N, C-alpha and C positions, 0 to 999 in steps of 0.2 A: 328479264326479255318481254316486251309486248308482246303482247297476245297476237297482234297486229302485223310485227316486224318482219322483215322480207330477209327470209335465214336459210345460205347457201350451204349447201352440205355435199364437200367437195370427193368422190370414190362413195355414196349412196350405192352403190352393190354391190360394194364388198363386204367382211363380217361388222367392219368397226362401223363401214357407215351407216349399213342400213342398220343396227341396231340405235344407232344414234334417229335415223328416221322413225323406227317406230315411236324412242320413245319420247321425242318430239311430239308425235303424233296424236300418244295417250294423253301428253299435260295440253291438249287443246289448241296447237301450234297448228295452221293449213296453209300460210304465206310461205310454201322450202321451196328451195330453188334446187333442181337435180337435170344433172346432163350424163351422160354418157361416154365415156368415153368415141368411138365414134362420134359424138353430136361435140365433143368439147377436147380436140387436144391438148392438153396441162402444159404442154411441154413446148407447146405451140406463145410464145409470147406473143404476138399480136392478135391470135385468136385467144386469149387467157384476157388480154385489155379491153380487147373487144365487147367481148361478155360482161365485163365491169364496166362497163361504161355504161350500155343497153340498163342493166340489171339494178346498178347500184346495190345491193345485199344491205343490211343491219348488222349481219352478226354472219361470223364464218366460222365451221366447223370442218378443220382441215387437215381431212382422216384419209384423203389417197397419197395412195403410195405404190410401186412395185417393192412387193412383197415373199419372200418366202424362206424355205428352212437352209437348214445347212449345205447343204450338196447346194441351190440355189445360188446362192450370196457367192456365196465360192466358186462354181462357175461361171456365172451373169459379175463380174466385177466390174465391170466399164459401164456396165447398162442398168446395172443400180444405184452405183454413183455417179452417173449425170441425170437419169432420169428423173430419180428423186431431187437432187440440185434444181432441176429445172422446173417440175412440180411446183414447189417450197417460194423458190425465186420470185416463178408468179405468181405466182396467187398473196404470198403475203403483199410485194409491190402494187400490188394493185388494188389489197383491200388498202392499205394506205393512199393511195392518189383518188379512191374513189370516195373516202371520208367513208366504211366501215366500224361499225361505232362497235366493235370487238373480234376479238382472231379469237380460237385455241388450237392448238398444233398441236399434230399426236407426235407421239417417237415412240425411240421403241428402250428397255432395257437392257434392251444393246450394247447402247452407249458410255457404261460403265467398262472401267477398265477390268484388267479376261480376270487379276488377281484382287481384284479392289476391295477392303473387307467387310464380312458380312454381318447385319445385311445392309444393301447397297442405302446410304446417306445422300442425296442429291450433293451433297458439297464434293462430293469424292468425284464428279467429273473434269476431267483431266486431270486426275494426278496419276494417271499413269496406263502403259499400252495396253494394247485394245486387244479383241481376242482374233487374232489375226486370217480367221478365215469369213466373218461377216465384219473388216475393216473396211470397207468402199460404203457399206450401208451404212456402221453405227459413224459413219464423218459423215455421210450425208445427212442424215436424224441430227446430226451434235452442229451442224451446222444451221439448221432452218431453226435449233432453240439460243443460236446465236444471232440470226435477222431478226427474230422476235425482238431481242432484247435490245440492238438495235436499233428499231424500229420506235421501239418506247421510248430510248433512252433519244436520240436523235428528231425524233419528230411526237413524241409525245402520244406516242399509238397504246390502246389497250390490251398486245394483241398477250394473248399467256403462252404455254406450253405444257402439257403433260405425257410419262412417261410411262404407257401400261410397262404392265408385269405379261408372259407369256399370253395369250389369250388363246378360248376357243368356244362355238358355237353355232350357228345356224351359220348358212354364206359363206363357208370356210371356205377353203383352198385345200382337197384329196389325191391333188394328183400324187406320187410319189415320189415323181422327182425336185419337183418345186416347194411342195407342203411344208408345215413345220412336223414338229414330230408326234403332236396328241391327235391331227387328224389325220396322219398316214400309219399311225398305230392303229387307228377306228378304221379304216377300207382296208389296210395288209388283216388283223385280226380276223375282221364282215368273208372276207374274198377265203382264204382261208379254211373259212367256217367252211359257206356256200359251196367252197370244191371240194369238202373234205378229205383240205390239207394236211401231210400227219405233222408238220412244223412252219414254224414262222420262222425266220431270222429278223435279229435285231442287230442294230448298229450297237458296239462301243458295250462297253461293261456292266451297265448298271448304277452304276455307282453316283455321276452326275446330279446333283437335288435341283430341281423346276419346281417353281410358282409358277398354279395356271389362274388365272381370272373370267368367269361368264364375259360373254363380250358385252350382254347386257345389263350386268352389273356396269362392266367398263362406263355400257351408253349412259348411267344412270351414273355414276361419277363425274362425266361430263357435262353432262347436265346441269350436275351441282357448281359447277368448277364456274360455269356459264355464269350464273346466275353468284355468285355468290368468292368469287378470290379473282384478286384486281392487281397483282403481285408481280415482280420478277422475275422470279424464280420459279423451274421450275417445281411443279408436282410428280410426282412420286403416286400412280396408281396400285394396288395390287392388295392382296390380301395380310400379309407376313405372314403367311405360312406357305411349307414346300413342303412334295414329297422326292424321294425317287426315283429315275429314268427308270429301274428297275420295279419300285409298289405300284406306277402308274400303270407301268407293263401290267401286272398282276389285275388291276386296277378297270382296263382296258378288254382282256381277255375275260372278266367277269360279265363284264357289262355285255359283251357282247355273244358270250353263251360259246366261248369255240374251249372244244376240250382237249384238245394236243397236244402237241409240246415248241414250246419256246425257245429257241438255241439263242445263244451272244454270237455274238462276230467280232472279237476284241480283236482285230486285226480296224474297224476301224475307227474312226475320232468319235474319240468322247462328248469333243466341245470345252463351253468351261464350267471349271469346277463346279461353282455354286453359282447360282443368278436366283439371292430373297431379295427384293424390296422394302428398307425400310417407310412402313404406309403412316408410321407416327406425326409426321405434318396431315394427313390429308388424316385422318382416325381426330387429331385435336382440332379442327371444325369442322367436325363433327357428323364426319362420315365412312360409311362400314359397311363392304361386302353383306350380299345378302345370301347368296346360292353359296354350298358347296361344295366339293368337286366331286365326289361320288352321285349328290345330284343330277347335276348338272350335264356329267361323262351320260346319263342315265335321258336326258334331253336333248342332247347332242344324238347320238347314238337312234332313238328315234326320227331325229328332226332327219339324220342322215337316210335311214329308209325311209323315208318321206322322199325325198329328195335323189335317191342314186341313184337314176338315169339323166341327173343333170349335174352329180356331181363327178359321176363316172364315167365319160370319153368312151 
């Protein structure tokens, strides 16, 4: 990417988009295009077309999406499918129409079948049934991958896709109903500590295994791919290492400094048994994460404490 190129980061206020903006600025890119959702509703076809016609970005990072954890995914099924389909279709189509040189679409590890072999290789896509609780979101993200492939095939667009594992870091969503597991745990343990609660309830059995990648590492990988990768096949982004939810809970408890009891509500769902990404393709290209989970958790909790009024309404 040329230093003077016009770069559009869709979703720049979110955890992923803001990390990409930080990375680009650190690398000396200053011609960045951003719009808040109030300035540009990405679900509005005419508005997105007007934006692309006026601004004509050279490069597009598609990090905008409606996202949430297991509760949000299962509760707002129609919104997660509808909103995400509109966002990605509008941006990908107009990136083609108005001559973007390259686009990176960001998906999610939930695209893989619930019982796919572990670790998850890129070629396992569409080889089995999805996890029912997040099926609408997964279908939207699979559609985004296929849109990029189709525009590449039909029009020759250099549109690539990357599938991150579970993410955490600054600007995460800490809403207890709609957030992912790690930020929800940070908030739960923090509030229990502050309010001297005798116990914290955690859903499930603690046995599922999950992989976690710091948002700044993801941004670094996205920058790397935008510079170096031009193939049709999407790329997994992760650490290639996972922990059990029980181990994660213990790690968060230590990080926050909560000394009460942890109670496991085994009547609640566990979700997918394991989601470990096979990152051998990305490693083979020469990229590897640099932030280990323990260190990343410490940094993330410090960010949470610094912005607690912003994160917890």
